[in-house]
Structure formats: C-alpha cells, structure tokens
C-alpha positions in Angstrom: 157.0 86.3 143.6 158.7 85.8 140.3 159.4 88.6 137.9 156.9 87.1 135.3 154.0 87.0 137.8 154.8 90.6 138.9 154.6 91.7 135.3 151.3 89.8 134.8 149.8 91.5 137.9 150.9 94.9 136.8 149.5 94.4 133.3 146.3 93.0 134.7 145.9 96.0 137.0 146.6 98.4 134.2 144.1 96.6 132.0 141.4 96.8 134.7 142.1 100.5 135.2 141.6 101.2 131.5 138.5 99.0 131.3 137.0 100.9 134.3 137.8 104.3 132.8 136.2 103.1 129.5 133.0 102.0 131.3 132.7 105.3 133.1 133.1 107.1 129.8 130.5 104.9 128.1 128.1 105.3 131.0 128.4 109.1 130.6 127.1 108.7 127.1 123.8 107.0 128.1 120.4 108.3 128.8 117.1 106.9 130.1 114.0 107.8 128.2 110.6 107.0 129.8 107.6 107.0 127.4 103.9 106.3 127.6 102.2 105.3 124.4 98.8 106.9 123.6 95.9 104.4 123.5 96.1 102.5 120.2 99.0 104.7 119.1 102.7 104.5 118.6 105.7 106.2 120.3 106.6 108.1 117.2 110.0 106.9 116.1 111.3 104.3 113.6 114.2 102.0 114.0 116.5 99.9 111.9 118.3 96.7 112.8 122.0 96.5 112.5 123.4 93.1 113.6 122.4 92.9 117.3 121.7 96.7 117.6 118.5 98.7 117.3 119.3 102.2 115.9 116.8 105.1 115.9 116.3 106.0 112.3 113.7 108.9 112.5 111.7 110.7 115.2 108.2 112.0 114.2 107.1 115.5 115.1 104.0 115.8 117.2 104.6 112.4 118.9 105.3 111.1 122.4 109.0 111.2 121.6 109.0 114.8 120.3 107.2 115.8 123.5 109.8 114.0 125.6 112.6 115.7 123.6 111.1 119.1 124.2 110.8 118.5 128.0 114.1 116.7 128.4 116.8 118.6 126.3 119.6 116.7 128.0 118.1 113.2 127.3 116.7 113.6 123.8 116.1 110.6 121.6 117.7 111.3 118.2 118.4 109.6 114.9 121.6 107.5 115.1 121.2 106.7 118.8 121.4 103.1 119.8 118.8 101.5 122.0 120.4 98.9 124.2 117.5 98.1 126.6 113.7 98.4 126.6 111.9 97.7 129.9 115.0 95.8 131.1 115.1 93.6 128.0 118.4 93.7 126.2 118.0 90.9 123.6 117.0 92.4 120.2 113.9 90.3 119.7 112.7 91.0 123.2 113.3 94.7 122.8 111.3 94.8 119.6 108.5 92.9 121.2 108.4 95.5 124.1 108.5 98.4 121.6 105.5 96.9 119.8 103.3 95.8 122.7 104.2 97.6 126.0 102.1 100.7 127.0 104.9 102.2 129.1 108.5 102.1 127.9 111.8 102.7 129.7 114.5 102.9 127.1 118.2 103.0 127.8 120.1 104.6 124.9 123.6 105.4 123.9 123.8 109.1 123.1 127.0 108.6 121.2 125.6 108.8 117.6 126.0 105.7 115.5 124.5 107.4 112.5 127.1 105.7 110.3 125.0 102.5 110.8 122.0 104.1 109.1 121.6 103.3 105.4 123.7 105.5 103.1 120.6 107.4 101.8 119.5 108.2 105.4 123.0 109.6 106.1 122.8 111.9 103.1 119.4 113.5 103.8 117.6 114.8 106.9 114.7 113.1 108.7 111.3 114.6 107.8 110.6 115.3 111.5 113.8 117.4 111.8 112.9 119.5 108.8 109.4 120.0 110.0 110.8 121.5 113.3 112.7 124.3 111.5 110.6 127.4 112.3 109.0 129.6 109.7 110.0 133.3 109.4 108.7 136.1 107.2 110.6 137.0 104.1 111.2 140.4 105.6 112.8 138.9 108.7 115.0 136.8 106.5 115.8 139.7 104.2 114.8 137.4 101.3 113.4 138.4 98.0 113.5 135.1 96.2 113.5 131.3 96.7 116.6 130.0 94.9 115.3 126.5 94.7 112.2 127.2 92.6 113.6 130.6 91.3 110.4 132.5 92.4 111.3 136.2 92.6 109.6 139.2 94.3 108.4 137.4 97.4 105.9 139.2 99.6 107.5 140.5 102.7 104.9 138.6 104.7 105.4 135.3 103.0 106.6 132.6 105.3 110.0 130.9 104.5 112.4 128.5 106.2 115.7 130.1 107.1 118.6 127.7 107.6 121.4 128.4 110.1 123.6 129.7 107.3 120.9 132.5 106.9 119.7 131.4 103.4 115.9 131.2 103.2 113.5 129.1 101.0 109.9 128.1 100.6 109.1 125.4 103.1 107.9 122.9 100.4 111.1 123.6 98.3 113.6 123.2 101.1 111.7 120.2 102.6 112.0 118.3 99.4 115.6 119.3 99.0 116.7 118.3 102.5 114.7 115.1 102.8 115.2 113.7 99.3 118.5 115.1 98.0 121.0 116.4 100.4 121.3 117.6 104.0 123.2 120.8 102.9 122.0 124.3 102.0 121.5 124.4 98.2 123.1 127.8 98.1 126.3 127.5 100.1 126.7 123.9 101.0 126.3 124.4 104.8 125.7 120.9 106.3 122.7 120.6 108.8 123.3 118.2 111.7 120.2 116.3 112.7 121.6 115.8 116.3 121.4 119.6 116.8 118.0 121.2 117.2 117.2 123.6 114.3 
C-alpha cells in the first residue's frame, strides 16, 4: 500500500469516528413525545417554519402537551425545540399534515434549543403559557408591600402576586403583560427568565 492510500485510510477512519461520536451526541439530545388529541381539539402548541424545519413556538397551558410535560419531565416539549419527525414522516409538508389531521401523534424532537430560529420578538418575550405557569403567592409570603409595575402601594398581605425567581413580586396582570409583550426580564433587577426552565 502506498503512503498516499495509507493516509487516505487513516483520514477516512478518523472522519468516521468523529461522525459516529457526533451522531451519538445528537441522539442524546432527542426525545420522543406521544400525544393523543382530544376529540375535535388541538394538541396545544404552535409552530413556526424555518426553511425545512418545524420549530415549537409556544406551548399552551391546560393542553395535551402541558399534561405530557407534567408527566414526563425528562421529555418535555418546549419552545425552541425542533420537530424532525411526526408519525414517522420527516418531510415538512407531511409532518404538518400529520399534526393537523392525525388523532395520535408520535413526535421525535431535538431537545437542543433552536430558539434563535424564532422571530426576534418571540426571543425577547416569554410565551403566554410559560407565564401562566408561574405560581401565585400571597404578598405576605413574598414580603411585598407594592407592585412596582403599576406602583400600587399598601398591598393586602393576602393579595396574590407572582414572585419571579429573583424574588421580586408583582400583580399577575402587570407582570404577565410585561413578560409577554415587553421583555423576558424582571422589571426591577433585569433577571432573565429562561422559558426552557420550569418556573
């Protein structure tokens, strides 16, 4: 064997090893999501098209998907995830047709977030379903006496507020509008909320 063919074999073998390692890594970032649509209903998530990809844009609360997410914390369907197969179909048009018409759905998704593919506005704000899942707490539990968004002072200790992970608390309506229409950050300290992490 010549030196050139030995070099080609070595390079080819190294390339195959790298490709196999990459495939194992990508496979580790995939999940299978099995859903059954309610009669005459929808699955409860919206998608956007990006070239030949279907990207999850938003997940509705009180939906088949939110129930799946609650029961399968290691295989949640989240905004920014790419759907690469629906009921065995992997062509974009066929996947969309399955999403619209099939009663039972088996989705194969990439759990590596491709949120950067979402429109700029969607990346700056939080999905409505995510904000709705943030639990209410009493003003007393939050140690809050005012809502700094609407500037209402002297809150009742029993008034229900939304407390963000940074510990700042606000009226639900106030913070809902802020997080879903303006920014995904706390209006007090700038803490950024991540929609891929449960509130």
